[in-house]
Structure formats: structure tokens, C-alpha cells
N, C-alpha and C positions, 0 to 999 in steps of 0.2 A: 504494500500500500504506500503510495507516494505521500510526501508531507502535505502537499496541496489537498489531496483527497481527504485527509484526516482533519483539516482545519474547518471550524464552523463557518457556515456561509450565511449571509443575511437573507432572511425571508421577508422582512418588513422593515421599512424605514418611514417613520411618520413624524412630521412636524406638527406639534400641537397648535391649536388655534391662536393661543397667546404668543406664539413664536418664541417662547422662552425654554421649551423642552423638545428634544429630539429623542424619540423612542426607537431603538433598534432591537429587532428580534432575530436570533440566529436559529439555524435548523437543529441545533442541539437543545433548543428550548430556553437558552439563556436570553433574557430580556433586560435591557438597560434603559433607564430614563436619564439622559444626559442633559444637564442644563446648558443653555446658550452661553452663560458666563464661563462654565467649566470648559466647554469646547473652544471658546475664544481664547482663554488664557493658556490652553494646552495646544494651540494651533501648531501643526507641524511645519508651518511656513518658515523660510529662512529669516524672515523679519522678526519672528519670535524666537526661534531656536538658534539662530546664528549659524555659522558654519563649523563651529566647534563648541564643546560644552561651556567653555568660559565666555563665549559670546552670547549665551542664552539670556534673554531678557525676561524680567519679571513684569508682567502686564497688570497694571492696576486700574481701578476705576471702571470696571466692566460689569458691575453688579446688575445694571439694568439693560445690558445689551440684549438684542433680539436677533434671530436669524431671519433674514428676508427671503433667501432663496437656497434651494438645495439642487445642485447640478450633478448629474451622473458623469463620471469620468470612466469611459469604457465600461468594463464589467468588474472593476477592481476597487473603485473609490468614489467618493463624492467631494465636490468643492462646495463649501458653505460660504454664503455671502451674508455678512453681518451688517446691522444698521449703522455701525461706525465706519462702514465701507471697507473693512478688512475682508479680502476675498482671495488671498493667495495660498491658503492652506489646502492641501489635498489630503483628505482623510481616507486612508485605505481601510478596507474591512478589517484587516489585522490590527490597525491602530485603534479603530473604534472598539474592537473587542478588548484590546489592552486597556483603553480608557475606561471601559465599563468594569472590567475585572479589578482594576487597580484604583478605582475612583476614590475610595476612602483614604488610602495612603497618599495618592497624588494630591487630593484636595487638602489634606492636612499639611503636606509639604508646602503647598501654595500659600496657605494661610500663615504658616511659619515664616516663609520668605517675605510676605507682605509685612508682617509684624517686625521682622528683623531689619527691614529697610524703612520702617515708619510710613508705609504706604497703606491706602485704604482700598477696599473692594469697590 
């Protein structure tokens, strides 16, 4: 069995009416409700991640951000357009799965980073 065949595959991607939550369901029955704020601050874009770990930016002030659009990128990812006009992050299915599975730890790391830098959500 190949690695690709064993990875969960998304069966539903739904943007809630308030545009503040994206629900993704995988074929292994895992479902995650990911907030727009979380997706924005964890954007895989070079603008946020930089080109090396020490270039990664802490994105603050996104508590009220919303997702305007969800665009398919082939059959492997989506590009999200946020109402702050950020739209360069390509969210692969693997990355969305990771964000869902690791949400509690990643979110706490983000809150700790904000606090450490004196920044606000």
C-alpha cells in the first residue's frame, strides 16, 4: 500500500455562513472545525512562514478575520482568501489534516508567542 493511499482524503469542505469557520471532513471520519483566525495565523504562505524557521512571522490582530473565498487548487489543496486580503497560502489536504490534529498544541503555541511579544489577537 502506497503512502498516498493510506492518507485520509477530504470528503467535505464547508465554509460556515458567518465565514469564520471552515469544516473539513476526511474519509476516515475525522472532522475538524477550523476557525478563520487559526487558518490565517497558520497560513502556509511565504509571507507568514518565511523561507526558513527564523523568518516565520507571528501574525497578530486577526481575531475577527473572515474567509471570503475558498478556491480549489487541483485535487490536492485549497487557496483561502481572507477579508484582510491575504490570499497567498495554499493549504494542502495534508496541512489541513495536520492543523486539525494539532490544533490545541498549535493554538497554545500561538497564544504563547503573542503573549511573549506583547501582541494581541
